[in-house]
C-alpha positions in Angstrom: -26.2 15.2 -7.1 -22.5 16.1 -7.8 -20.0 14.6 -5.4 -18.6 16.9 -2.8 -14.8 17.4 -2.9 -12.5 16.7 0.1 -9.9 19.5 0.3 -7.3 20.1 3.0 -5.9 23.5 4.3 -3.2 23.5 1.6 -5.6 23.2 -1.3 -4.9 19.5 -2.0 -7.9 17.5 -3.1 -8.1 14.1 -1.3 -9.6 11.5 -3.6 -7.6 8.4 -2.8 -8.3 6.2 0.3 -6.3 3.2 1.5 -8.5 1.0 3.7 -6.8 -1.6 5.9 -9.0 -4.7 6.3 -6.8 -6.6 8.8 -3.6 -6.2 10.9 -2.9 -9.9 10.4 -0.6 -11.5 7.9 0.8 -14.9 7.0 4.2 -13.3 6.5 6.4 -11.5 9.1 8.5 -9.2 6.9 11.5 -7.8 8.8 10.7 -4.1 7.8 7.0 -4.4 8.5 6.5 -6.2 11.9 8.2 -7.8 14.8 8.6 -11.6 14.8 6.3 -12.0 17.7 3.3 -9.7 17.0 0.3 -9.1 19.2 -2.7 -8.6 17.0 -5.8 -6.6 17.8 -8.8 -8.3 19.6 -11.7 -8.8 17.3 -14.0 -6.2 18.9 -11.4 -3.5 18.1 -11.4 -4.3 14.4 -13.9 -2.8 12.0 -16.4 -5.3 10.7 -16.6 -5.6 6.9 -19.9 -3.8 7.0 -18.3 -0.9 8.8 -15.4 -0.8 6.3 -18.0 -0.7 3.5 -19.8 2.2 5.2 -16.5 4.1 5.4 -15.8 3.4 1.7 -19.3 4.4 0.7 -19.0 7.7 2.6 -15.6 8.5 1.1 -17.1 7.8 -2.4 -19.9 10.3 -1.6 -17.1 12.8 -0.9 -15.4 12.5 -4.2 -13.1 9.5 -3.6 -12.1 8.0 -7.0 -9.6 5.4 -5.9 -9.7 2.9 -3.1 -6.9 0.5 -2.3 -7.4 -2.4 0.2 -4.4 -3.2 2.3 -3.5 -5.1 5.5 -1.6 -6.7 7.0 -2.4 -9.2 4.3 -5.9 -8.4 3.0 -6.5 -11.9 1.6 -6.3 -13.5 5.1 -9.4 -11.6 6.2 -12.4 -13.9 6.2 -15.1 -13.1 3.6 -12.9 -10.5 1.9 -14.5 -11.3 -1.4 -17.9 -10.0 -0.1 -16.2 -6.6 0.6 -14.5 -6.6 -2.8 -17.8 -7.2 -4.5 -19.5 -4.4 -2.5 -16.8 -1.8 -3.2 -16.5 -3.0 -6.7 -20.1 -1.9 -7.3 -19.3 1.8 -6.4 -18.2 2.8 -9.9 -14.7 3.8 -8.8 -12.1 5.0 -11.4 -9.6 2.8 -9.7 -10.0 -0.1 -7.3 -6.8 -1.9 -6.2 -5.3 -4.1 -3.5 -1.8 -4.5 -2.1 -1.0 -8.2 -1.3 2.0 -10.4 -0.6 0.7 -12.7 -3.3 0.6 -15.9 -1.2 -3.2 -16.4 -1.6 -3.4 -15.4 -5.3 -3.0 -18.9 -6.7 -6.6 -19.6 -5.6 -8.0 -16.1 -5.2 -6.8 -14.1 -8.2 -9.8 -15.1 -10.5 -12.5 -14.6 -7.8 -11.0 -11.2 -7.0 -11.1 -10.1 -10.6 -14.6 -11.4 -11.0 -15.7 -9.5 -7.9 -14.6 -6.2 -9.5 -11.0 -5.6 -8.3 -9.1 -3.9 -11.1 -5.4 -3.8 -10.1 -2.9 -5.6 -7.8 0.3 -4.5 -6.2 2.3 -7.6 -5.2 5.2 -7.4 -2.8 8.3 -9.1 -4.1 11.6 -8.3 -2.3 13.8 -11.2 -3.6 13.9 -13.9 -6.3 16.2 -16.0 -4.1 14.1 -18.5 -2.2 16.4 -18.5 0.9 16.7 -14.7 1.0 12.9 -14.4 0.4 12.3 -16.7 3.4 14.8 -14.6 5.5 13.1 -11.3 4.7 9.5 -12.6 5.1 10.4 -15.0 7.9 7.5 -17.4 6.9 7.0 -16.9 3.2 7.6 -19.3 0.3 8.8 -17.7 -2.9 7.3 -20.4 -5.2 3.8 -19.6 -3.9 4.2 -15.9 -4.6 5.6 -16.6 -8.1 2.6 -18.9 -8.8 0.4 -16.0 -7.5 1.9 -13.5 -10.0 1.2 -16.0 -12.8 -2.4 -16.5 -11.5 -3.0 -12.8 -11.4 -1.8 -12.5 -15.0 -4.1 -15.3 -16.1 -7.0 -13.7 -14.3 -6.7 -10.6 -16.6 -6.2 -7.7 -14.2 -6.0 -4.2 -15.8 -2.7 -3.6 -13.9 -0.2 -5.7 -12.0 2.7 -4.0 -10.2 5.5 -5.5 -8.2 6.7 -3.6 -5.1 10.2 -4.1 -3.8 11.5 -2.5 -0.6 15.3 -2.1 -1.2 17.7 -2.6 1.7 21.4 -2.1 1.3 23.3 -5.3 1.9 20.0 -7.1 1.9 18.5 -7.3 -1.6 20.1 -4.3 -3.4 22.3 -6.7 -5.4 19.1 -8.2 -6.9 17.8 -5.0 -8.4 18.9 -5.9 -12.0 17.5 -9.4 -11.7 14.1 -8.0 -10.4 14.0 -5.6 -13.3 14.6 -8.5 -15.8 11.9 -10.5 -14.1 9.4 -7.7 -14.4 10.3 -7.2 -18.1 9.9 -10.9 -18.8 6.5 -11.1 -17.0 5.4 -7.8 -18.6 4.5 -6.2 -15.2 5.4 -2.8 -13.7 7.8 -2.7 -10.8 8.3 0.0 -8.1 11.3 0.3 -5.8 10.6 1.7 -2.4 12.8 3.3 0.2 12.2 1.7 3.6 10.0 3.8 5.9 10.8 4.3 9.6 7.6 2.7 11.1 7.7 0.7 14.3 10.7 -0.3 16.5 12.5 -3.1 14.7 15.5 -5.1 16.0 16.4 -6.9 12.7 18.5 -4.2 11.2 19.6 -0.5 11.5 17.4 1.5 9.1 19.9 4.3 8.7 22.6 1.8 7.6 20.4 -0.1 5.1 18.7 2.8 3.5 19.1 2.5 -0.3 17.9 5.7 -1.9 15.9 5.8 -5.1 18.7 7.6 -6.8 21.1 4.7 -6.0 18.6 2.2 -7.3 18.1 4.2 -10.5 21.9 4.3 -11.0 22.1 0.5 -10.7 19.3 0.1 -13.3 20.8 2.8 -15.6 23.9 0.7 -16.1 21.9 -1.8 -18.1 18.8 0.1 -19.3 18.1 3.7 -20.4 15.5 5.1 -18.1 13.3 7.8 -19.6 11.2 9.9 -17.2 7.5 9.8 -17.8 4.9 12.2 -16.5 2.4 9.3 -15.9 0.7 9.3 -12.6 -1.0 6.4 -10.9 -2.7 8.7 -8.3 0.0 7.6 -5.8 3.4 8.7 -4.7 5.6 6.9 -7.3 7.6 8.7 -10.0 7.8 6.6 -13.2 10.3 5.8 -15.9 10.1 3.8 -19.0 12.7 1.9 -21.1 12.8 2.3 -24.9 12.7 -1.5 -25.4 9.9 -2.5 -23.0 6.3 -1.6 -22.3 6.7 -1.8 -18.5 7.1 1.1 -16.1 9.7 1.3 -13.3 8.5 3.4 -10.4 10.3 4.9 -7.4 8.8 5.8 -4.0 11.1 8.0 -2.1 9.8 9.1 1.3 13.3 10.1 2.4 15.1 11.5 -0.6 12.3 13.0 -2.7 9.2 13.4 -0.5 6.0 13.6 -2.4 4.0 15.7 0.1 3.1 18.7 -2.1 0.8 16.5 -4.2 -0.4 14.2 -1.5 -4.0 13.2 -2.4 -4.5 10.3 0.0 -5.5 9.3 3.5 -5.6 5.9 5.2 -8.0 4.2 7.5 -6.5 1.6 9.8 -8.3 -1.6 10.6 -9.3 -0.2 14.0 -11.0 2.7 12.3 -8.3 5.4 12.8 -8.3 7.9 9.9 -4.6 8.7 9.4 -4.1 12.0 7.6 -0.4 11.3 6.9 1.8 8.2 6.9 4.6 10.0 8.6 2.6 11.7 11.4 0.3 10.5 14.2 -2.5 12.9 13.3 -5.6 10.8 13.3 -9.4 10.7 14.0 -11.3 7.9 15.5 -14.0 6.8 12.9 -14.9 3.6 14.8 -16.4 5.6 17.6 -18.5 7.6 15.1 -19.5 4.4 13.2 -20.6 2.6 16.4 -22.2 5.7 17.9 -24.3 6.4 14.8 -25.2 3.0 13.3 -28.2 4.1 11.2 -27.0 7.0 9.1 -23.6 8.1 7.7 -24.2 11.9 8.3 -22.0 12.1 11.3 -19.3 10.0 9.7 -19.4 12.3 6.6 -19.1 15.4 8.8 -16.2 13.9 10.8 -14.3 13.0 7.7 -14.8 16.5 6.2 -13.6 18.2 9.5 -10.6 15.8 9.7 -9.1 17.4 6.6 -8.1 20.3 8.8 -5.6 18.0 10.5 -3.8 16.9 7.4 -0.2 18.2 7.8 1.7 19.9 5.0 4.4 17.2 5.0 6.0 14.3 6.8 9.5 14.4 8.4 11.1 11.0 8.2 14.6 10.6 9.6 17.1 7.8 9.4 18.9 8.8 12.6 17.7 5.7 14.4 14.9 7.6 16.1 11.5 6.2 15.3 9.0 9.0 15.1 6.1 6.6 14.4 5.6 3.8 16.8 3.0 1.9 14.9 4.2 -0.9 12.6 3.5 -0.9 8.8 1.0 -3.8 9.3 -1.1 -1.5 11.6 -0.9 1.3 9.1 -2.0 -0.5 6.0 0.6 -0.5 3.3 
């Protein structure tokens, strides 16, 4: 039977789902969560079986790419079982976003379980600054994790850097050199206004993708490339390297017209847009219909009507979205 296609009101085909498997994390990054976080009680969190049901239903509706996110997905107990399950669905792309701290021991088992690609967050190569940004993280552990991922033979490894003016923007050239040396792609991300934070003023620290590109262009020629990873990044290459440099620009160059993705939070809310609160409660459907996925399938199809045309992020200090990034799932 051919797969159905999920299409929204604007004719966009939705074939990419990001599934959050936990709101917990072993880091406390300043742009992602408050220092003292209250996490969800266990009964509000989807079980791994429920997450697998959601994944299976999306695949039956034409989903070709699934990314597991968190919090930090690798702190979820028995995560390898879920990876093994989803890894058997024949996806075109199966990825995970991680802070890298658990990769020294988990990279090989993850690859063996069927995970194809990794996005590893790396916001600084300075151990003290890294600790300041992550509040609890150790840089050496993450660098070991990047090496372990390379050794494990993933099809793709990409570094993700959230650039903050006066925070780590000085390190952009060094991060590019590090990515070139390790032969991994790197994407620079504008900070997104999710959750009330007290650590810094988002409007003041916003470093746009154009500014980051200008910094890199002083050392390397950047050639635009039409390559597409199925996500929101725009990619460039350098004539003397095989790696790609990506830019994700929710403020300065929004990517809404080609948006092909939805997110499911760890409590089972189907988010139709990162920058809006439009959502549908899938947990209620999962628990109300434990035997078949018919109702779940119908709910997901109907939810496409709610997907908005675009997001409206602002840097005026007003937080339109009250949930933190760890609740949203990367």
